[in-house]
N, C-alpha and C positions, 0 to 999 in steps of 0.2 A: 800346578802350573805357575810359573813365575811370570808376571806381566809387568812390563816397564811402561811408565807413563809420566807425564809432567807433574811434578809435585811442587810443594809438599802436600800433606793431607788437606782436603777441603777445596781442591780446584774443581772447575767445571769438568775437566777431564775425568776426575775421580767419580763425579756424579754420572757422567756418561758411561764409564766403565761398569758401574754397578747396574745401570740400566741395560747394558749390552749383554750381560751375562744372565743365564737362566737362574731362576730362584734356586737358592741352595748350592750353587756352584761356588766352591771356595777357590781362592787363589792367593799366592804369595806376592805382595806388592813390592815393586822396585821403583820407588819414586826418584825421578831424576831432576836435575836443575834446569834442563832444557829439552825441547822436543828432539833436537839432534841427538842428544845423549840417549834418549829412549830408543830411537831407531838403531843407533850403533850398538846398544846393549844386546839387541837380538843378533846382529851380525857377529859380535864378539863372543856369543854363547853365554852371556850373562843373564839372559832372559829368554823364555820360550816364545813369547809374543810381546808386542807393543801395541798400544792403542793411541793413535795420534790424530789431531785435527788436520783435515785435508782442505776443506773449503767451508765458507760461511755464506749464508744467503744474503747478508748485507755487505760484507767486506770482500767477498770473493775468496780466492785461494790463499792458503797459509803458505807463504813463500818459503819459510825455513823447511817445511816438510818436502816441498817439491825439490828444492835445491839439495837437500840431504840425500834424497833418493837418487837424484841425477848424478851428483858428484862424489858423494862420500860413502854410500852404502850399496855397493854392487852385489852384495851377498844376501839381499833380502827380497821379499816379494809381498805384494798386497794380496791378502787371502780373504778379505771380507770388509764390510762397511756397516756403519751404524749411524743413523740420524738422531740427533739430540736437540731438543728444543731448549734454548738458552734463556734463562731468566736472570737478568743482572740486577743486583741490588746495591744501593749506596750504603756503606757500613762505616760506623765510627766507634771509637772507644767509649763514648758517652753521648747522651742526647745533645744534638746541636741543631740550631736553626741553619737552614741552607745558606743564608746570608753570612753566617759565621765561618763557613768552611773556607779555608785559605789554600788548601792543597788537596789534590785528588791523585791517588796512586792506583795503578792497575797494570795489567799486561797490555801491550799495544792494541791487540785485537778488541777487547772490551772498550777501551778508550775510544776507538774508532766507531764501534757499534753503538755507543751512547753519545756520539758527538753533538747531536741536536740538544739533548738534555743538558749536557755540560755547557753548551753555548748559551742556552736560554735561561737555565736555572742557576748556573754557577759560573758566570762570566768572570768573577773576581778570583777564581781558584786556579793556581798553577797546576799543570798536569805533569806527573812524574811517572815514568815507566818502571815496572817491576818485572822480575823474571816469571812470575805467575800471579794469578789473582789471589791465591791463598797466601802467598808471601806478602802481597800488598796489605791484605787484611791483618795478618799477623803483625806487620810493622806498625800500622796505625793503632792497633789495640795493645801493644806492649807498653809497659810503664817503666821509666818515662819514655814517651814517644819522641823520636827524633824530629817529628813533624807535628807541632802543636796545631790544634784546630784543623786536623786532617781527616779525610775520609778515603775509603777505598771502594772500588767497584769489584764485587765478587759474588760468590754463591752464598745462599743462606746457610749451607752447611759450614762454611768457613766462619761466619758470624757466630754460630753456635759453638764451634770448636775453640775459637779464641776469645769468646766472651764479648763479642761486639754487639752494637745496637744498630738495627736497620733503620736508616733515616728515610729512605725512599725505596719503594719496591718497583720492580719491572721498569727500569729506566732505559731499556734498550729502545732505539729509535723506531724499530718496526716490531709489531707484536709477533709476527711470524719470523722470529730469529732462530734459524736452524743451522747447526753446525754438523757437517758430515765428517765423521771419524772413520779411519780405516784401520784394519787389523794388519799388523806387520809380522811376518814369520820368516824363518830362514829360507833362502832360495831353494827351490826344489820341493817345498811343501805343497802338496796338492790340496786345493780347496774342494769342498764337497757340499752337497745339499742345495736346495732351492731350485725353482723352475726358471727364474729369470736370472741371466748372468750379464756381467759387465767385464770388459777388458780395458785395462789402462796401459798406455804405452807412451814413450817419448821418442821423437825422431829429430834428426838435424842434418844439415849440410845436403841441400838438394842440387848440388852441382853448381855450375856457373850461373850467377844470378840472371834471370830473364823473366819477362812478363808471363804471369800464369804458372810459375813453377809450383807454388803452393796449391793452387787450384788443381793442377794436373795430379799432384800427389793425393789430394783428398778425393779426387774422382775415382780412385781405385776402390774406395769404400762405397760411394754413392752408386757406382755402376753395378755393384753387387748387392745393392739394397741393404748395406750395413749402415745403421743410423749412428752418426756421431752426436753424442749428447753434450759434449764439452770439448773445447779446444782453447789452449792458451799458450802464448809465447813467453819465453824467459830468455834472458841473455845467455849466450853460450860461453861467455867469459873469455873469448878469443879475439875481442876487438869489437868496435862499433859496427852495427849492421849485421851481426851474426847471431842467430837465434836457434833455440831448440823449441819444439812444439809438443806440449802435453795433450793427449787426447783420451777421452773416455768414449767407448763405443758399446752399443748393445750387442750382446752375444758372447759366447765362450770361444776361446781360441781353438777348441776342439771341433767347432763347427766348420764345415768345409768353406763356406762363403767368407767367414772371418779369416781363416787361415790363408785363403787365396789372396784376400785383400792385403793382409800383412806381408805376404810373400812378394806381391807386386810393389808394395811400398819399399821393400828392401832393395828392389832394383833401381829405385829413384833416389833414395836417401843413403848417405854414407853410413849413418848410424841409426839403427832402430832397436830399441830395447823394450821388451815387454815387462812392465812393472808388476802386472798381476792379471789373472783371469779368475773371477770369483763370483759367487752368488750375491745378488743385491739385497736379499733378505734371508 
């Protein structure tokens, strides 16, 4: 099986992928430069599956994943999920005192997840974004480095891969730093296994704006005792004040109460798209 994910080697996603697969399960890696490219690789038939971050317990949703699913990849579906505990480390090419670090590189998500550490321990350091944590570690560890006295936030695996030195361990702001990853497959792929299921959907355009429009739409779930575990709005890209709503709800689409709720939502919203119905474990 060929699996697409954010590369290069040594990213948190690669660590999560190895944890998500059963021991001994082999795969052909397709490392992509962006999360968007990983998802599109499945739609375009270049990969059988993709594993991409969906939301983080500190920073919330990974917007590029939501937007790619909503706007760019109509031919894929979410077929599973995997929770991964993230441990972020400060890595440099050689031993450095924290006071000597002048630049910190990383992906925007880890930079945000480590904001308090950066603010309190490295106030003098400029923050620079990279396409991935592994790319950040590679950049600061290469010789000669384009960023003297630089450090990167990344995984221990990246430090080992690129010969870096860990200056500080576990610098994330919250100890319970968990990222929820989702499995992406071609549309029409049936998920299987597991007793507990989740359905993820996105809907938009509830007709002429009026008080209680969103509440009335969501009541289709509560009235049928379908529990919403997450809801988030994102711009619809059609002008100010127009939004789409991403929802996670407990239950499989094959359950009558879930199917009825979704059907009733279709009567209220101009657009309803099921992103996936899948086992949670």
